[in-house]
C-alpha positions as CSV (number, residue, x, y, z in Angstrom):
1,X,85.4,63.7,117.2
2,X,86.5,67.4,117.0
3,X,83.9,70.2,117.2
4,X,84.5,71.1,113.5
5,X,83.9,67.4,112.5
6,X,80.8,67.3,114.7
7,X,79.2,70.2,113.1
8,X,80.2,69.1,109.6
9,X,78.6,65.7,110.2
10,X,75.5,67.3,111.6
11,X,75.2,69.5,108.6
12,X,75.8,66.7,106.1
13,X,73.2,64.4,107.7
14,X,70.4,66.9,107.8
15,X,70.8,69.6,105.1
16,X,67.5,71.2,104.1
17,X,65.5,68.6,106.0
18,X,66.9,70.1,109.3
19,X,65.6,73.5,108.4
20,X,62.2,72.1,107.5
21,X,62.0,70.0,110.7
22,X,63.1,73.0,112.8
23,X,60.2,75.0,111.4
24,X,57.7,72.2,111.8
25,X,58.8,71.6,115.4
26,X,58.5,75.4,115.9
27,X,54.9,75.3,114.8
28,X,54.2,72.3,117.0
29,X,55.8,73.9,120.1
30,X,54.5,77.5,119.7
31,X,51.1,76.7,118.1
32,X,49.7,75.5,121.4
33,X,51.2,78.5,123.2
34,X,49.7,80.8,120.6
35,X,46.2,79.4,121.2
36,X,46.6,79.9,125.0
37,X,47.7,83.5,124.4
38,X,44.7,84.2,122.2
39,X,42.3,82.6,124.7
40,X,43.9,84.5,127.5
41,X,43.2,87.8,125.7
42,X,39.6,86.8,125.0
43,X,38.5,84.9,128.1
44,X,41.1,85.4,130.8
45,X,42.4,82.8,133.3
46,X,39.0,81.1,133.7
47,X,38.7,80.6,130.0
48,X,42.1,79.1,129.8
49,X,41.2,76.8,132.7
50,X,38.1,75.5,130.9
51,X,40.1,74.9,127.7
52,X,42.8,73.1,129.7
53,X,40.3,70.6,131.0
54,X,38.7,70.1,127.7
55,X,42.0,69.6,126.0
56,X,43.0,67.1,128.7
57,X,39.9,65.0,127.8
58,X,40.8,65.3,124.1
59,X,44.4,64.2,124.7
60,X,43.2,61.3,126.8
61,X,40.7,60.2,124.1
62,X,43.4,60.4,121.5
63,X,45.8,58.2,123.5
64,X,43.1,55.6,124.1
65,X,42.0,55.6,120.4
66,X,45.5,55.4,119.0
67,X,46.6,52.7,121.4
68,X,50.3,53.1,120.3
69,X,49.6,52.6,116.6
70,X,51.2,55.8,115.6
71,X,54.5,54.6,117.0
72,X,53.9,51.1,115.6
73,X,53.6,52.7,112.1
74,X,57.0,54.3,112.5
75,X,58.5,50.9,113.2
76,X,56.7,48.8,110.6
77,X,56.4,51.3,107.8
78,X,59.9,52.6,108.4
79,X,61.4,49.1,107.9
80,X,60.6,49.3,104.2
81,X,58.6,52.4,103.4
82,X,58.6,51.7,99.7
83,X,56.8,48.4,100.1
84,X,53.2,48.2,98.8
85,X,52.2,46.8,102.2
86,X,52.6,50.2,103.9
87,X,49.1,51.2,102.8
88,X,47.6,48.1,104.5
89,X,49.4,49.0,107.7
90,X,47.9,52.5,107.5
91,X,44.4,51.0,106.7
92,X,44.8,48.6,109.7
93,X,45.6,51.6,112.0
94,X,42.8,53.6,110.6
95,X,40.2,50.9,111.2
96,X,41.3,50.1,114.7
97,X,41.5,53.8,115.7
98,X,38.1,54.8,114.3
99,X,36.4,51.9,116.1
100,X,37.5,53.7,119.4
101,X,37.6,57.4,118.5
102,X,34.1,57.6,117.1
103,X,32.3,56.1,120.2
104,X,34.6,58.2,122.4
105,X,33.6,61.4,120.5
106,X,29.9,60.5,120.8
107,X,30.3,59.7,124.5
108,X,31.9,63.1,125.2
109,X,29.2,64.9,123.4
110,X,26.4,63.1,125.1
111,X,27.9,63.3,128.6
112,X,29.2,66.9,128.4
113,X,26.6,68.1,130.9
114,X,27.5,65.5,133.5
115,X,31.3,66.2,132.9
116,X,30.7,69.9,133.6
117,X,28.7,69.2,136.7
118,X,31.4,66.8,138.0
119,X,34.2,69.4,137.6
120,X,31.9,72.3,138.6
121,X,33.3,74.3,135.8
122,X,30.7,76.5,134.0
123,X,31.0,76.7,130.2
124,X,32.8,73.4,129.9
125,X,29.8,71.6,128.4
126,X,29.7,74.1,125.5
127,X,33.4,73.6,124.7
128,X,33.1,69.8,124.9
129,X,30.5,69.7,122.2
130,X,33.0,70.8,119.6
131,X,35.9,69.0,121.2
132,X,34.0,65.7,121.3
133,X,33.3,66.0,117.5
134,X,37.0,66.8,117.0
135,X,38.2,63.5,118.6
136,X,38.1,61.4,115.4
137,X,39.8,64.1,113.3
138,X,42.5,64.7,116.0
139,X,43.2,60.9,116.3
140,X,43.5,60.5,112.5
141,X,45.9,63.4,112.3
142,X,48.2,61.8,114.8
143,X,48.0,58.4,113.1
144,X,49.0,60.1,109.8
145,X,51.9,61.8,111.7
146,X,53.2,58.4,112.7
147,X,52.9,57.2,109.1
148,X,54.8,60.3,107.8
149,X,57.6,59.7,110.3
150,X,57.8,56.1,109.0
151,X,58.2,57.2,105.4
152,X,61.0,59.7,106.3
153,X,58.9,62.9,106.3
154,X,59.5,64.3,109.8
155,X,58.6,67.9,108.8
156,X,55.3,66.8,107.3
157,X,54.6,64.8,110.4
158,X,55.2,67.8,112.6
159,X,52.5,69.7,110.7
160,X,50.0,67.0,111.5
161,X,50.4,67.2,115.3
162,X,48.5,69.1,118.0
163,X,50.6,72.3,117.7
164,X,49.5,72.7,114.1
165,X,45.8,72.2,115.0
166,X,46.2,74.7,117.8
167,X,47.8,77.2,115.5
168,X,44.9,77.0,113.0
169,X,42.4,77.3,115.9
170,X,44.2,80.4,117.2
171,X,43.9,82.0,113.8
172,X,40.2,81.2,113.5
173,X,39.6,82.7,117.0
174,X,41.4,85.9,115.9
175,X,39.4,85.9,112.7
176,X,36.1,85.5,114.5
177,X,37.2,88.3,116.8
178,X,37.4,90.6,113.8
179,X,33.7,90.0,113.0
180,X,32.1,89.6,116.4
181,X,32.4,92.0,119.4
182,X,34.3,90.8,122.4
183,X,31.1,90.4,124.4
184,X,29.7,88.0,121.8
185,X,32.8,85.7,122.0
186,X,31.2,82.9,124.0
187,X,33.5,80.3,125.5
188,X,31.9,77.6,123.4
189,X,33.6,79.1,120.3
190,X,36.8,77.4,121.4
191,X,35.3,73.9,120.8
192,X,34.0,74.8,117.4
193,X,37.2,76.5,116.1
194,X,39.2,73.5,117.4
195,X,36.8,71.1,115.5
196,X,37.3,73.1,112.3
197,X,41.1,73.2,112.7
198,X,41.3,69.5,113.5
199,X,39.2,68.7,110.4
200,X,41.3,70.9,108.2
201,X,44.6,69.4,109.4
202,X,43.3,65.9,109.0
203,X,42.0,66.6,105.5
204,X,45.3,68.2,104.5
205,X,47.2,65.1,105.8
206,X,44.8,62.8,103.9
207,X,45.4,64.6,100.6
208,X,49.2,64.4,101.2
209,X,48.9,60.7,101.9
210,X,46.9,60.1,98.7
211,X,49.5,61.9,96.6
212,X,52.4,60.1,98.3
213,X,50.8,56.7,97.8
214,X,50.1,57.4,94.2
215,X,53.7,58.4,93.6
216,X,55.2,55.6,95.6
217,X,53.4,52.8,93.8
218,X,51.6,51.8,97.0
219,X,48.2,52.9,95.6
220,X,46.7,49.4,95.6
221,X,46.0,47.2,98.5
222,X,48.3,44.3,99.3
223,X,46.9,42.5,102.3
224,X,49.6,41.8,105.0
225,X,49.9,38.3,106.4
226,X,48.0,37.5,109.7
227,X,51.3,37.0,111.5
228,X,52.4,40.5,110.5
229,X,49.1,41.9,111.6
230,X,49.6,40.1,115.0
231,X,53.1,41.6,115.3
232,X,51.7,45.1,114.5
233,X,49.0,44.8,117.2
234,X,51.6,43.5,119.7
235,X,53.9,46.4,119.0
236,X,51.0,48.8,119.4
237,X,50.2,47.4,122.8
238,X,53.8,47.8,123.9
239,X,53.9,51.4,122.8
240,X,50.6,52.0,124.4
241,X,52.0,50.8,127.8
242,X,54.9,53.3,127.3
243,X,52.3,56.0,126.5
244,X,50.6,55.4,129.8
245,X,53.3,57.6,131.4
246,X,52.3,60.4,129.0
247,X,48.7,59.8,129.8
248,X,49.4,60.2,133.5
249,X,51.4,63.4,133.0
250,X,49.3,65.1,130.3
251,X,45.8,63.9,131.1
252,X,45.2,62.5,134.6
253,X,47.2,65.3,136.2
254,X,45.1,68.0,134.4
255,X,41.8,66.2,135.2
256,X,42.8,65.9,138.9
257,X,43.9,69.5,139.0
258,X,40.6,70.5,137.3
259,X,38.6,68.8,140.0
260,X,40.6,70.3,142.9
261,X,41.2,73.8,141.5
262,X,38.9,76.5,140.3
263,X,38.8,77.4,136.6
264,X,40.9,80.5,137.3
265,X,43.6,78.6,139.2
266,X,43.7,75.9,136.5
267,X,44.1,78.6,133.9
268,X,47.1,80.1,135.7
269,X,48.7,76.6,135.9
270,X,48.0,75.9,132.3
271,X,49.4,79.2,131.1
272,X,52.6,78.8,133.1
273,X,53.0,75.2,131.9
274,X,52.5,76.2,128.2
275,X,55.0,79.1,128.4
276,X,57.6,76.9,130.2
277,X,57.5,74.4,127.4
278,X,59.2,77.1,125.2
279,X,62.3,76.5,127.3
280,X,62.4,72.9,126.1
281,X,61.6,73.7,122.5
282,X,65.2,73.3,121.5
283,X,65.2,69.8,123.0
284,X,62.3,68.9,120.7
285,X,64.4,69.9,117.7
286,X,67.4,68.0,119.0
287,X,65.3,64.9,119.6
288,X,64.2,65.0,116.0
289,X,67.9,65.1,114.8
290,X,70.2,63.1,117.0
291,X,68.5,59.8,118.0
292,X,69.2,58.1,114.7
293,X,72.9,59.0,115.1
294,X,72.8,57.6,118.7
295,X,71.6,54.3,117.3
296,X,74.1,54.3,114.5
297,X,77.1,55.0,116.8
298,X,76.0,52.4,119.4
299,X,75.5,49.8,116.7
300,X,79.0,50.5,115.4
301,X,80.5,50.2,118.9
302,X,81.8,53.8,118.9
303,X,81.0,54.5,122.5
304,X,83.5,57.4,122.9
305,X,82.0,59.2,119.8
306,X,78.5,58.5,121.2
307,X,79.4,60.2,124.5
308,X,80.8,63.2,122.7
309,X,77.7,63.5,120.6
310,X,75.4,63.2,123.5
311,X,77.2,65.9,125.6
312,X,77.5,68.3,122.7
313,X,73.8,67.9,121.9
314,X,73.0,68.7,125.6
315,X,75.3,71.7,125.5
316,X,73.7,72.9,122.3
317,X,70.2,72.6,123.9
318,X,71.4,74.4,127.1
319,X,72.9,77.3,125.2
320,X,70.0,77.8,122.9
321,X,67.3,77.5,125.6
322,X,69.1,79.8,128.1
323,X,67.5,83.0,126.8
324,X,64.0,81.6,127.1
325,X,64.8,80.4,130.6
326,X,66.3,83.8,131.7
327,X,63.2,85.7,130.5
328,X,60.9,83.3,132.4
329,X,62.9,83.6,135.6
330,X,63.6,87.4,135.5
331,X,60.5,88.9,134.1
332,X,57.7,86.3,134.3
333,X,55.1,88.9,134.9
334,X,55.9,90.6,131.6
335,X,55.7,87.2,129.8
336,X,52.4,86.3,131.4
337,X,51.2,89.8,130.5
338,X,51.1,88.7,126.9
339,X,48.1,86.6,127.8
340,X,46.2,89.6,129.1
341,X,45.1,90.8,132.5
342,X,44.8,88.5,135.5
343,X,47.8,86.1,134.8
344,X,50.4,87.8,136.9
345,X,49.7,85.5,139.9
346,X,51.2,82.7,137.9
347,X,54.7,84.2,138.0
348,X,56.1,81.8,140.6
349,X,54.5,78.9,138.8
350,X,56.3,79.9,135.6
351,X,59.6,80.2,137.5
352,X,59.3,76.7,139.0
353,X,58.3,75.1,135.7
354,X,60.9,76.9,133.7
355,X,63.6,75.6,136.0
356,X,62.2,72.1,135.7
357,X,62.3,72.4,131.9
358,X,65.9,73.6,132.2
359,X,66.8,70.4,133.9
360,X,65.0,68.5,131.2
361,X,67.2,70.3,128.5
362,X,70.5,70.1,130.5
363,X,70.3,66.4,131.0
364,X,70.0,65.9,127.3
365,X,68.1,63.3,125.3
366,X,68.5,60.6,128.0
367,X,65.2,59.0,127.2
368,X,66.0,58.6,123.5
369,X,69.5,57.4,124.4
370,X,68.2,54.6,126.5
371,X,65.5,53.7,123.9
372,X,68.0,53.7,121.0
373,X,70.6,51.5,122.8
374,X,68.3,48.6,123.9
375,X,67.3,49.9,127.4
376,X,63.8,50.9,126.5
377,X,62.3,48.8,129.3
378,X,64.4,50.7,131.8
379,X,63.1,54.0,130.4
380,X,59.6,52.7,130.5
381,X,59.9,51.7,134.2
382,X,61.4,55.1,135.0
383,X,58.6,57.0,133.3
384,X,55.9,54.9,134.9
385,X,57.4,55.2,138.4
386,X,58.1,58.9,138.3
387,X,54.7,59.8,136.7
388,X,52.9,57.6,139.3
389,X,54.6,59.5,142.1
390,X,53.8,62.7,140.4
391,X,50.2,61.7,140.1
392,X,50.1,61.3,143.9
393,X,51.5,64.8,144.2
394,X,48.7,66.1,141.9
395,X,46.2,64.5,144.3
396,X,47.7,65.9,147.5
397,X,49.5,69.2,146.8
398,X,46.8,71.2,145.1
399,X,44.6,70.6,148.2
400,X,47.1,72.4,150.3
401,X,48.8,74.8,147.9
402,X,46.4,75.4,145.1
403,X,47.9,76.0,141.7
404,X,51.4,76.2,143.2
405,X,50.9,72.5,144.3
406,X,50.1,71.5,140.8
407,X,53.2,73.2,139.5
408,X,55.4,71.5,142.1
409,X,54.0,68.1,141.2
410,X,54.7,68.6,137.5
411,X,58.2,69.9,138.2
412,X,58.9,66.9,140.3
413,X,58.0,64.6,137.4
414,X,60.2,66.4,134.9
415,X,63.2,66.7,137.2
416,X,63.0,63.2,138.8
417,X,62.4,61.4,135.5
418,X,65.3,63.0,133.7
419,X,67.8,62.8,136.7
420,X,67.0,59.1,137.2
421,X,67.4,58.4,133.4
422,X,70.6,60.4,133.4
423,X,72.0,58.2,136.2
424,X,70.9,55.0,134.4
425,X,72.6,56.2,131.2
426,X,75.9,56.5,133.3
427,X,75.3,53.1,135.0
428,X,74.4,51.2,131.8
429,X,76.4,53.0,129.1
430,X,79.2,54.8,130.9
431,X,78.1,58.1,129.4
432,X,77.8,61.3,131.3
433,X,75.2,63.5,129.5
434,X,75.5,66.8,131.5
435,X,77.8,69.3,129.8
436,X,79.9,69.6,133.0
437,X,81.8,67.6,135.6
438,X,80.8,64.0,136.2
439,X,79.5,64.2,139.8
440,X,78.7,60.5,139.9
441,X,82.4,59.6,139.1
442,X,83.5,62.0,141.8
443,X,81.2,60.1,144.2
444,X,82.8,56.8,143.2
445,X,79.8,55.5,141.3
446,X,81.1,53.2,138.5
447,X,79.2,52.1,135.4
448,X,78.1,48.5,135.0
449,X,78.5,48.1,131.2
450,X,77.4,44.8,129.9
């Protein structure tokens, strides 16, 4: 496949949907960063640290409440998204998620004082009141996002995710700042604006769902068979197991860091982490475009074309993300200055995490490549192993190195997981994903293609 044919194929497959998806993923990637920037300006590193811990609890509650059902919706709804049964799958996911999300929300609200005392982080209880009430809305928004992906609406799905909620919350914080003096901006406002934002995004998604169901002819219930319900629950459990790796990286790591670090140190780590994610923003867009093509080429047995596509996708991500990476490496103090005063000590943390994200981008969509070619169990094992080791790093390193230790632990997870997956892609598929010389071939490592 020549370069001209590659770009022609890419353009033909995506068209206007690519632009919409790019914008939606941009909102998702930079919405969370925008909220951190606003909070940094209003509350400083300590405020960002309090928010990081509260958000970690929110993400954990969302993962437990969804139990993989958002991904199960992608599979079961996506098989025949014009079937009248799609509404029943959505109803099943709604019922099962609300049974968990509502009690979790109540528990967080009632135990917020004990949680603040456990982490010794003043102001956390005030934030958790709003965050706890937001858990059901947040969970439902992500369930709807999975449904939208199943009915071939990836851009709409992107506007239901955490980044969109964060963007609305950031706007509400700025709006409240226009009416209240800075000294009246209590840290508890974060929880309330997040609650309002989550409710708004969930309501918007619900309206879109009603309209889509009415147009699609799936407006009336058609109960799915018990066997199909059993399959849906089984698939949800499988996806939930895969999500445990995300739970370890996104939730447990933050909670452990919050226990071992002060609010200010946790704020420095969170700000560096959120900015470094901008380096991998392009990879998020690539992962929204290329995986279906990976699956198609593999199914057709076009392994050479698959290899070319994977490498060119990695090269595209590397080229487009390089400017973000260079800014983070060369002038991290200037970047962190956008958050306000007191964030300059996170400069080295940002350099470390930006380099780790660069490895993430340079290795390409190795996780999706394994998942799309029947090696999803291998990817699941890699993710669980690397995140478990990283969790051990989060327990040990911050005690010795503070926020720097947390950054090193996270960097290890990102680098190790992607490098091991890259090696397994070569071993199982005979595809080298890095846009450069095949080091493993030079070392005499041969693929074991089945």
